C-alpha positions as CSV (number, residue, x, y, z in Angstrom):
1,M,107.6,83.2,104.5
2,I,105.7,86.3,103.3
3,P,103.5,85.4,100.3
4,P,104.6,86.9,96.9
5,R,103.2,90.4,96.6
6,L,103.2,90.5,92.8
7,K,103.3,87.7,90.3
8,F,103.9,88.9,86.7
9,T,103.1,86.3,84.1
10,G,103.5,88.4,81.0
11,K,99.8,88.1,80.3
12,D,98.6,89.5,83.6
13,L,99.7,90.6,87.1
14,K,98.6,88.7,90.1
15,V,98.3,91.1,93.1
16,L,98.2,90.0,96.7
17,D,95.1,91.7,98.1
18,Q,96.6,93.2,101.3
19,R,93.2,94.5,102.3
20,L,92.3,90.9,103.3
21,L,95.5,90.2,105.3
22,P,96.1,88.6,107.7
23,D,92.9,86.7,107.6
24,R,93.0,85.6,104.0
25,V,95.6,85.2,101.2
26,H,93.9,86.1,98.0
27,Y,95.2,87.4,94.6
28,L,93.5,89.9,92.3
29,T,94.3,89.8,88.6
30,A,95.3,93.0,86.7
31,R,95.4,92.7,82.9
32,N,96.3,96.3,82.0
33,A,97.3,99.7,83.3
34,K,93.8,100.7,84.3
35,E,93.3,97.6,86.5
36,T,96.8,98.0,87.9
37,A,96.1,101.6,88.8
38,A,92.8,100.6,90.4
39,A,94.6,98.1,92.6
40,I,97.1,100.8,93.7
41,K,94.4,103.4,94.3
42,D,92.1,101.0,96.2
43,M,95.1,99.9,98.3
44,A,94.9,96.2,97.3
45,L,98.6,96.8,97.1
46,R,100.5,99.4,99.0
47,G,103.9,100.5,100.1
48,A,105.9,102.9,98.0
49,P,108.5,100.5,96.5
50,L,105.8,97.9,95.8
51,I,103.6,100.5,94.1
52,G,106.5,101.4,91.8
53,C,107.2,97.7,90.9
54,A,103.5,97.2,90.2
55,A,103.4,100.4,88.0
56,A,106.2,99.0,85.9
57,D,104.4,95.7,85.4
58,G,101.2,97.5,84.6
59,F,102.9,99.6,82.0
60,A,104.4,96.5,80.4
61,L,101.0,94.8,80.3
62,E,99.4,97.9,78.7
63,M,102.0,98.0,76.0
64,R,101.3,94.3,75.2
65,R,97.6,95.1,75.0
66,L,98.0,98.0,72.6
67,R,98.6,97.8,68.8
68,P,100.2,101.1,67.7
69,S,100.7,101.4,64.0
70,S,103.6,103.8,64.2
71,S,106.4,104.8,66.6
72,E,104.7,108.2,66.9
73,E,101.5,106.5,68.1
74,L,103.5,104.3,70.5
75,G,104.9,107.5,72.1
76,R,101.5,109.0,72.5
77,L,100.1,105.8,74.0
78,A,103.1,105.4,76.3
79,V,102.6,108.9,77.7
80,K,98.9,108.2,78.3
81,T,99.7,105.0,80.1
82,A,102.3,106.6,82.3
83,D,99.8,109.4,83.2
84,L,97.1,106.9,84.0
85,L,99.4,105.0,86.4
86,K,100.7,108.2,88.1
87,A,97.2,109.4,88.8
88,A,96.5,106.5,91.0
89,R,98.1,108.0,94.2
90,P,99.8,111.4,94.6
91,T,102.4,111.0,97.4
92,A,104.6,107.9,96.9
93,V,107.3,109.1,94.5
94,A,108.3,105.5,93.6
95,L,105.1,105.3,91.5
96,F,106.3,108.3,89.4
97,Y,109.8,107.1,89.2
98,A,108.8,103.7,87.8
99,A,106.2,105.0,85.4
100,D,108.5,107.7,84.1
101,R,111.4,105.2,83.7
102,M,109.1,102.9,81.7
103,L,107.9,105.9,79.6
104,S,111.5,106.9,79.0
105,R,112.4,103.5,77.6
106,A,109.3,103.6,75.3
107,L,110.1,107.1,74.0
108,Q,113.7,106.1,73.4
109,F,112.6,103.1,71.5
110,A,110.1,105.1,69.4
111,A,112.8,107.6,68.6
112,E,115.2,104.9,67.5
113,H,112.5,103.2,65.3
114,P,110.7,106.0,63.5
115,G,107.9,105.5,61.1
116,R,105.8,102.4,60.8
117,F,105.7,100.0,63.8
118,P,105.8,96.4,62.3
119,P,105.3,93.3,64.4
120,A,109.0,92.6,64.6
121,D,109.6,96.0,66.2
122,R,106.6,95.6,68.5
123,E,108.0,92.3,69.8
124,K,111.5,93.9,70.4
125,F,109.8,96.7,72.3
126,L,107.7,94.4,74.4
127,K,110.7,92.4,75.4
128,L,112.5,95.6,76.3
129,A,109.6,96.8,78.4
130,E,109.2,93.6,80.3
131,R,113.0,93.5,80.9
132,E,112.9,97.0,82.4
133,A,110.0,96.0,84.7
134,R,111.9,93.0,85.9
135,L,115.0,95.2,86.4
136,I,113.0,97.6,88.6
137,T,111.9,94.7,90.7
138,A,115.4,93.2,91.0
139,E,116.8,96.6,92.0
140,D,114.1,96.9,94.8
141,E,115.0,93.4,96.1
142,A,118.7,94.3,96.2
143,A,118.1,97.7,97.7
144,C,116.1,96.2,100.6
145,L,118.9,93.8,101.4
146,A,121.4,96.6,101.4
147,M,119.2,98.9,103.6
148,G,118.7,96.0,106.0
149,R,122.5,95.7,106.5
150,H,123.1,99.5,106.7
151,G,120.2,100.1,109.1
152,A,121.0,97.1,111.3
153,A,124.5,98.5,111.8
154,L,123.1,101.6,113.4
155,L,121.1,99.8,116.0
156,P,122.7,99.0,119.4
157,K,122.9,95.5,120.9
158,N,119.7,94.5,122.9
159,C,117.8,97.1,121.0
160,V,114.2,97.9,121.8
161,V,112.8,99.3,118.6
162,M,109.5,100.8,117.5
163,T,108.1,101.2,114.0
164,H,105.0,102.7,112.4
165,C,102.8,101.6,109.5
166,N,104.1,98.8,107.3
167,A,107.5,99.1,105.7
168,G,108.2,95.4,105.5
169,A,108.3,92.8,102.8
170,L,104.6,93.5,102.1
171,A,105.5,97.0,101.1
172,T,108.3,96.0,98.7
173,M,109.4,93.1,96.5
174,G,112.2,92.4,98.9
175,I,112.6,92.1,102.7
176,G,111.3,95.5,103.3
177,T,112.7,98.9,104.3
178,A,112.2,99.8,108.0
179,V,111.0,96.3,108.9
180,G,113.8,94.9,106.8
181,V,116.2,96.7,109.1
182,I,114.5,95.2,112.1
183,T,114.5,91.7,110.8
184,T,118.1,91.9,109.7
185,A,119.1,93.2,113.1
186,H,117.1,90.4,114.7
187,K,119.0,87.8,112.7
188,A,122.2,89.4,113.9
189,G,121.1,89.0,117.5
190,K,120.7,92.8,118.1
191,V,116.9,93.1,118.7
192,K,115.6,92.5,122.2
193,H,112.0,93.6,121.4
194,A,110.0,95.4,118.8
195,Y,106.8,97.4,119.0
196,S,104.5,98.0,116.1
197,C,102.0,100.9,116.2
198,E,98.6,99.9,114.9
199,T,98.5,102.8,112.4
200,R,95.0,104.1,112.3
201,P,92.9,104.4,110.3
202,Y,94.0,101.7,107.8
203,L,95.7,99.5,110.5
204,Q,98.7,98.5,108.5
205,G,100.7,98.0,111.7
206,A,98.0,95.8,113.3
207,R,97.2,93.8,110.2
208,L,100.5,93.6,108.4
209,T,103.7,94.7,110.4
210,I,103.1,92.7,113.5
211,W,102.1,89.7,111.3
212,E,105.4,90.0,109.5
213,L,107.4,90.3,112.8
214,M,105.7,87.3,114.2
215,R,106.4,85.2,111.1
216,E,110.0,86.2,111.3
217,G,110.2,85.3,115.0
218,V,111.0,88.8,116.2
219,P,110.0,89.3,119.9
220,S,107.3,91.9,119.4
221,E,104.1,93.5,120.6
222,L,101.3,95.5,119.0
223,I,100.3,98.8,120.5
224,T,97.7,101.4,119.6
225,D,99.0,104.6,118.2
226,N,98.2,106.6,121.3
227,M,100.3,104.3,123.5
228,A,103.5,105.2,121.7
229,A,104.8,108.0,124.0
230,H,104.1,106.0,127.2
231,I,105.8,102.9,125.8
232,I,108.8,104.9,124.7
233,K,109.1,106.5,128.1
234,T,108.6,103.4,130.2
235,C,109.8,100.4,128.2
236,G,113.3,101.4,127.2
237,V,112.7,102.0,123.5
238,N,116.1,103.2,122.1
239,A,115.4,103.5,118.4
240,I,112.5,104.2,116.0
241,V,112.7,103.1,112.4
242,V,110.1,104.0,109.8
243,G,109.8,104.0,106.0
244,A,109.1,106.8,103.6
245,D,106.8,107.6,100.7
246,R,108.7,110.7,99.5
247,I,111.8,112.5,100.7
248,A,112.4,116.1,99.7
249,A,115.8,117.4,98.6
250,N,116.5,118.8,102.1
251,G,115.6,115.5,103.9
252,D,112.1,116.4,105.0
253,T,110.2,113.1,104.8
254,A,106.6,112.2,104.1
255,N,105.4,108.9,105.6
256,K,102.2,107.5,107.0
257,I,100.2,109.9,109.2
258,G,101.5,109.7,112.8
259,T,105.2,109.5,111.8
260,Y,105.8,113.2,112.6
261,G,104.3,112.8,116.1
262,L,106.7,109.9,116.8
263,A,109.7,111.9,115.6
264,V,108.7,114.7,118.0
265,I,108.4,112.2,120.9
266,A,111.8,110.7,119.9
267,K,113.4,114.1,120.0
268,H,112.0,114.8,123.5
269,H,113.3,111.4,124.8
270,K,116.7,111.8,123.0
271,I,116.4,108.5,121.1
272,P,117.4,108.1,117.4
273,F,114.8,108.4,114.7
274,Y,115.7,106.6,111.5
275,V,114.1,106.6,108.1
276,A,114.8,103.7,105.7
277,A,114.0,104.2,102.0
278,P,115.6,103.5,98.7
279,T,117.1,106.4,96.7
280,P,114.2,106.6,94.2
281,T,112.1,107.8,97.1
282,V,114.1,111.1,97.1
283,D,112.4,113.7,95.0
284,L,114.9,116.4,94.2
285,K,112.1,118.5,92.6
286,A,110.6,118.9,96.0
287,R,112.9,121.4,97.8
288,S,111.3,120.8,101.1
289,G,108.4,119.0,102.7
290,D,106.1,122.0,101.8
291,D,106.3,120.9,98.2
292,I,105.0,117.3,98.9
293,V,101.4,116.7,98.0
294,I,99.6,115.0,100.9
295,E,96.9,112.6,99.8
296,E,93.5,112.9,101.4
297,R,91.7,109.6,101.4
298,S,88.2,108.3,102.0
299,C,86.2,109.3,105.0
300,G,84.9,105.8,105.1
301,E,88.3,104.4,106.0
302,V,88.1,106.4,109.2
303,T,84.4,105.8,110.1
304,F,84.3,102.1,109.3
305,V,86.6,99.2,110.4
306,K,86.1,95.9,108.4
307,G,82.7,97.1,107.3
308,K,81.4,98.1,110.7
309,R,80.6,101.7,111.4
310,I,82.4,103.1,114.5
311,A,81.4,106.8,114.2
312,P,78.0,108.7,113.9
313,K,76.4,108.9,110.5
314,N,77.1,112.1,108.6
315,V,80.1,112.9,110.8
316,R,82.6,115.3,109.3
317,V,86.0,113.6,108.8
318,R,89.5,114.6,107.9
319,H,91.8,111.9,106.5
320,P,95.3,113.0,105.5
321,A,97.1,109.8,104.7
322,F,100.6,111.2,105.3
323,D,102.4,113.8,107.3
324,V,105.9,115.3,106.9
325,T,108.7,114.9,109.4
326,P,111.3,117.8,109.2
327,A,114.8,116.7,108.5
328,S,115.9,118.3,111.8
329,L,114.1,115.5,113.6
330,I,115.7,112.7,111.6
331,T,118.9,111.1,113.0
332,A,119.7,109.4,109.7
333,I,118.1,108.4,106.4
334,V,119.2,104.9,105.4
335,T,119.3,104.0,101.7
336,E,120.9,101.2,99.7
337,K,124.0,103.4,99.6
338,G,124.4,103.8,103.3
339,A,123.3,106.3,105.9
340,I,122.8,110.1,105.5
341,R,123.4,111.3,109.1
342,R,121.7,114.5,110.1
343,P,120.2,115.0,106.6
344,T,120.4,118.4,104.9
345,A,120.1,119.5,101.3
346,A,123.8,119.3,100.9
347,S,124.3,115.8,102.5
348,V,121.3,114.4,100.5
349,K,122.7,115.7,97.2
350,K,126.2,114.3,98.1
351,H,124.8,110.9,99.0
352,L,122.8,110.6,95.8
353,A,125.9,111.5,93.8
354,S,128.1,108.9,95.5
């Protein structure tokens, strides 16, 4: 079993520190929105759906910490809290979805209870906020199960599958997105072998994905990122499944750096390239991948591995954390509603409306 990623107590949020996995299982404690945002920014927790669930919990904790004297003040503090959480990381849209959803509930409550904000109203609001946070988590769990079923149905029997980064249970509050597809297909007897790319520079595939696959009993091997093309060519890989941090309205998809390269290789070898992500990952405000903000992260994550320097001092470094795969390279986007085959702006819009 994968350890619980988040444990919300009402007074604080216990966060599984994924920076220490697989060597050590340790929980951080976040008591408010600021500490939750720090855990997100520092990648103690990561994975788009999990970031969204944590943001909802962090919002609820902050509301319990605050003591607004009026509904107007509640609204101002709620906006400030949502902005603080959304500033933690710029690419994963689930963070914005969850923070804005919690904010919407707060503003609605404030509008329905104008004037002074007595203790009785405060308790009603806190219960509402915590209920909404629990609902966001429950929806993520259900979405993962549905994506697992829909995605597994697309894979052939005796499938040899490859994945990149970590889109498993550790990235969600459920069974995962892309890795959830693989483990569901494995339980159905469809997976012959799985390959996990190591995912430099943060090594999510090496530290997390292969660990999950091994714990689930999936026949699997770890490869370095630059082995992917050779393995696809020589080892019978017949599907690639990845997650997503943000999907534009036309189906262009932002995911961990290196995903775009795998999609190009898949196109050359004529094998399907699948993206698994829940519908809140779709950002209709982004018309194409060009509108997606790509996070640039610390140089130290490239030049150091587990505290050890692997590059010259003062070296110049680029570290875009994500890249964008054009929709034209994606065979299907799998959500909790089913599969969007050959995604386009029209098919994405129709799928979301279904």
